[in-house]
N, C-alpha and C positions, 0 to 999 in steps of 0.2 A: 158359273163361268161369263156370267155375263159382264159383268168386271172387268173380269180379266182381258177378253177380247176387247173390251173401251181402253185397257192399258196397249195391249199391243195394237191397235191401228192406231192410237198416239205416237206411240213411239216408229212405227211403220212411217209415217205421215214427218213426222222429225227426220228419220233417215232418208227419205224422198228430198227433202228439203236440204240439208247437208249434203248432199251428193251433189245435187243443181247448184246450188252456192260455190262448194268448192270445188266444179268445174270451171266455174266463171271466175272463182280467184284462178286458179292454175294460170288460166289466160291472160288475167290482168299480169300475173306476176313475169310470166316468161318475156310478155311484151315489156315490162318495168326492165327486166334484164340487158331483153336485145336494146331499147333506148341506153341504158348505161355502159353497154358493149361499146357502141357509138360514140356515146360522149368520149370513155376515153381515148378509142382510135384515134378521132380526131383532135383532142386535144396532143396526142404522139405526133399528128399530120400537121399540128399549127393552127387550126382552122377555129378558134376558140370561137366564132360565131356559131357553126355549125355545133358545136359541143354544147353550148348553153342550149339551144333545143332542144337536142338530144335530151340535157339535163331534165330544161324544163317538165319535158312532159313525161319522163320518168318520173320525176314528183308527184306533180298533178294525179298519174296514172295509181301510185303510192298512196296518194291519199282517197282516193277512189276507193283504192282497194282497203284500206283500215273502214272507212265509211262501211263499207259493203260487207266485210265483218264482226261488225256490231253487235253484239246476240247470238254469235259464234263462237262462242271460245273455243268449242271444238279443234275450230279450222284456223281460228287468228295464232294459235300457238302451232301449228303444223311449220318442219322445215323450212318446204319453199318460199311459206310467208319471209321467214326469216331472214332466208335466203337472195329473196328479192330487195329486203331492206340492207341487209350486207352488201350487196350491189351496190345501192345507190350511196350509202354510204361514202364507199368505194370512189366512186366517179365525182362526188359531189367534193372529197375533199382534196382530191389529186386538182379537181378543178381550181377551188379555193385558193392551194398552194400554188397553183402555176399565177392566177389572176391576182392574189392578194396578198399572198404571201403569209396567210393562217389557216386555221384548221376549222371549222362553222362546231356550232355545240349543240352536240346531239338533242337537246332538250328540241331546240327553235327546227331541227330537223323532222321532230316527232316521233323520235324511231327509238327503240329498247336499248338501255345501255350496251346491253352484247350483242347485238345487231353495228353498235357504234363500233366496239373494239376489235370484233371481227373483221369488219370495213377498215377499221386501222392496217391488221394485220394482211390486209388484203393489199392494202395502198403501199407497203413496204416492195410489194413485188415490181409495180409500176414505177416505182423510186429508181429499185434496182436499174430499169429498163432503159429509163430516162439516161443514170448515171453510164449503163454500158455505152448506151448508145452515144451520149456526150464522150468518153474519152473516143472513139472509134473516130469520132469526127476531131477529133484534137483539142477540144476544149474540156479539158482537165478543169479549173475554176469551175465553170458546172460541174464536171461531174464530183467534183469533194463537196461539191454546197448540197445536193442529193445524196451522196453518201452520207453529210452530216443530218439529213433530214430522215434519215432512215436510222441512222444511229437513236436521235435521240427521241423518236417513235418507239422503236422497238426495246430502251431503258426504261422509259416510259411506262409500258404498256407491263413490264417485268417488274416494276419493282412494284 
């Protein structure tokens, strides 16, 4: 049973290592999500400099998270990692639309296509919020512009 004991020892070591990495990754993903929320709120408040700072922080943290998880596919495929990526995509897309009038390329963001699509779906909700705010303030042209963006993104995803 010596061989079996060695196997169990290796497995135990790996499980402890995975637990430690998972805890660090969870903490990092929470920070990414928090930065993305602050970015989106700053965009809604018209504070694009603050939004950019939060977005850059989220992007750096996401790269750190991905690097941390190299060699740990059991964790890299966890839902909380995908969720952090999705939130980053939502914030980055909203920022790019407001500042540049275009969506970023998922390959340049370094996120999975699934995270990109889910982030786009979330983006539709933020554009809806912009559209409603524009209507409330009597800016019908802006409201229609946001509605058109929503429709274009939705129709493209559904094709």
